[in-house]
C-alpha positions in Angstrom: -204.1 -4.4 244.3 -201.4 -7.1 243.6 -201.5 -9.4 240.7 -202.3 -13.1 240.9 -199.2 -15.3 240.8 -198.8 -17.5 237.7 -198.7 -21.3 238.1 -196.3 -22.3 235.4 -193.5 -24.8 234.8 -191.4 -25.8 231.8 -192.8 -28.2 229.3 -196.4 -28.3 230.3 -199.0 -29.9 228.1 -201.4 -27.0 228.4 -201.3 -23.5 229.9 -204.8 -22.1 230.5 -204.8 -18.3 230.0 -207.6 -16.3 231.6 -208.3 -12.8 230.4 -207.3 -11.2 233.7 -207.7 -12.1 237.4 -211.0 -11.4 239.1 -211.0 -9.3 242.3 -212.0 -12.3 244.4 -209.3 -14.5 243.0 -206.6 -11.9 243.8 -208.1 -11.3 247.3 -208.0 -15.1 248.0 -204.7 -15.6 246.2 -206.1 -18.4 244.1 -207.0 -18.8 240.4 -210.7 -19.2 239.5 -211.9 -18.6 243.0 -215.6 -17.9 243.6 -218.6 -20.2 243.7 -219.9 -19.0 240.3 -216.7 -19.9 238.4 -217.0 -23.3 236.6 -213.3 -23.7 235.7 -212.3 -26.4 238.2 -215.5 -28.5 237.7 -215.2 -28.2 233.9 -211.5 -29.2 234.0 -212.3 -32.3 236.0 -215.3 -33.4 234.0 -213.3 -32.9 230.8 -210.7 -35.3 232.0 -207.8 -33.0 232.9 -207.9 -33.9 236.7 -209.0 -37.1 238.4 -211.1 -35.1 240.9 -212.3 -31.6 241.1 -209.6 -29.4 242.4 -210.5 -26.6 244.9 -209.2 -23.1 244.2 -207.1 -23.3 247.3 -205.3 -26.3 245.7 -204.7 -24.5 242.4 -200.9 -25.2 242.5 -201.7 -28.9 242.2 -202.6 -28.3 238.6 -199.0 -28.7 237.7 -199.0 -32.4 238.5 -201.5 -32.9 235.7 -199.3 -31.1 233.2 -201.3 -27.9 233.2 -200.5 -24.3 234.1 -202.4 -21.1 234.8 -201.8 -17.5 233.9 -203.7 -14.4 232.7 -203.0 -12.3 229.7 -203.5 -9.0 231.5 -202.3 -8.9 235.1 -204.6 -6.1 236.3 -207.5 -7.5 238.4 -211.0 -6.2 237.7 -214.5 -7.1 238.7 -215.4 -7.9 235.0 -213.1 -8.5 232.0 -215.0 -5.9 230.0 -213.3 -3.3 232.2 -210.0 -3.8 230.4 -209.0 -1.6 227.5 -207.7 -2.7 224.1 -204.5 -0.9 225.0 -203.9 -3.2 228.0 -203.9 -6.2 225.7 -201.5 -4.4 223.3 -199.2 -3.5 226.2 -199.2 -7.1 227.5 -198.7 -8.8 224.2 -194.9 -9.0 223.9 -194.2 -10.0 227.6 -197.0 -12.5 227.6 -195.8 -14.2 224.4 -192.3 -14.3 225.9 -193.7 -15.9 229.1 -195.4 -18.6 227.0 -192.3 -19.2 224.9 -190.1 -19.5 228.1 -192.2 -22.2 229.6 -192.8 -23.9 226.2 -196.2 -25.7 226.7 -197.6 -27.8 223.8 -200.8 -25.9 223.9 -201.9 -22.5 225.1 -205.6 -22.3 225.8 -207.2 -18.9 225.9 -210.4 -18.8 228.0 -212.6 -16.7 225.9 -212.1 -15.1 222.5 -211.4 -11.6 224.0 -208.0 -12.4 225.3 -206.7 -13.9 222.0 -208.4 -11.3 219.9 -206.8 -8.6 222.0 -203.3 -10.2 221.5 -203.7 -11.2 217.8 -205.7 -8.3 216.5 -208.1 -10.8 214.8 -211.7 -9.8 215.1 -213.3 -13.1 213.8 -212.3 -16.2 215.8 -213.7 -19.7 216.0 -213.8 -21.9 219.1 -211.2 -24.7 219.3 -207.8 -25.0 217.6 -206.4 -22.1 215.7 -204.0 -22.3 212.7 -201.5 -19.9 214.4 -199.1 -20.7 217.2 -198.3 -18.3 220.0 -195.0 -18.4 221.7 -194.3 -21.7 219.9 -197.4 -23.3 221.4 -200.5 -24.5 219.5 -203.4 -22.1 220.2 -206.8 -23.3 221.4 -209.7 -21.0 222.2 -212.1 -22.2 224.9 -215.3 -20.6 226.3 -214.7 -18.6 229.4 -215.8 -20.7 232.5 -217.0 -17.6 234.4 -220.5 -17.8 235.9 -221.2 -14.6 234.0 -220.8 -16.4 230.7 -224.4 -17.5 230.2 -223.8 -18.4 226.5 -222.4 -21.8 227.6 -223.9 -24.2 230.1 -221.7 -26.7 232.0 -222.3 -29.5 229.4 -221.1 -27.2 226.6 -218.1 -26.1 228.5 -217.1 -29.7 229.3 -217.5 -30.7 225.6 -215.2 -27.8 224.5 -212.6 -28.6 227.1 -212.7 -32.3 226.5 -211.8 -31.7 222.8 -208.6 -30.0 224.0 -208.0 -32.8 226.5 -208.3 -35.4 223.7 -205.9 -33.4 221.5 -203.3 -33.4 224.3 -203.2 -37.2 224.5 
């Protein structure tokens, strides 16, 4: 199965980094596809977009100074189907990708992706002391509908904190 194409440009404010693409997203060819995914709604309610973007319009995210990518390119039904080795193998090229487009912030959606890249086992939500590819690191809750630890209101609050930091 093919990977999901990155939506990146030079000098973005934020690049949102998913763990890896879901099968439905790859099948449809659009990031965060699927009724259960709360990414687009959360992004809008947090202030990043003036209206809720549909997955089919995912490329329009660039006009709001945001980009989309995934740490590991291999699509899976669930992120827990990835191995630690896949994060290790992706680390250098992923960091180079971020450095090349030079966003101000890189926002990892879920602790697993950044933990896999950094080797850190204990991470806090929000801004991190480290940079990655020259960008300030921020860790946000994953907006997947499978992430029952965060309701929509909690997601929006976490993403809004990043939005306010970008302004």
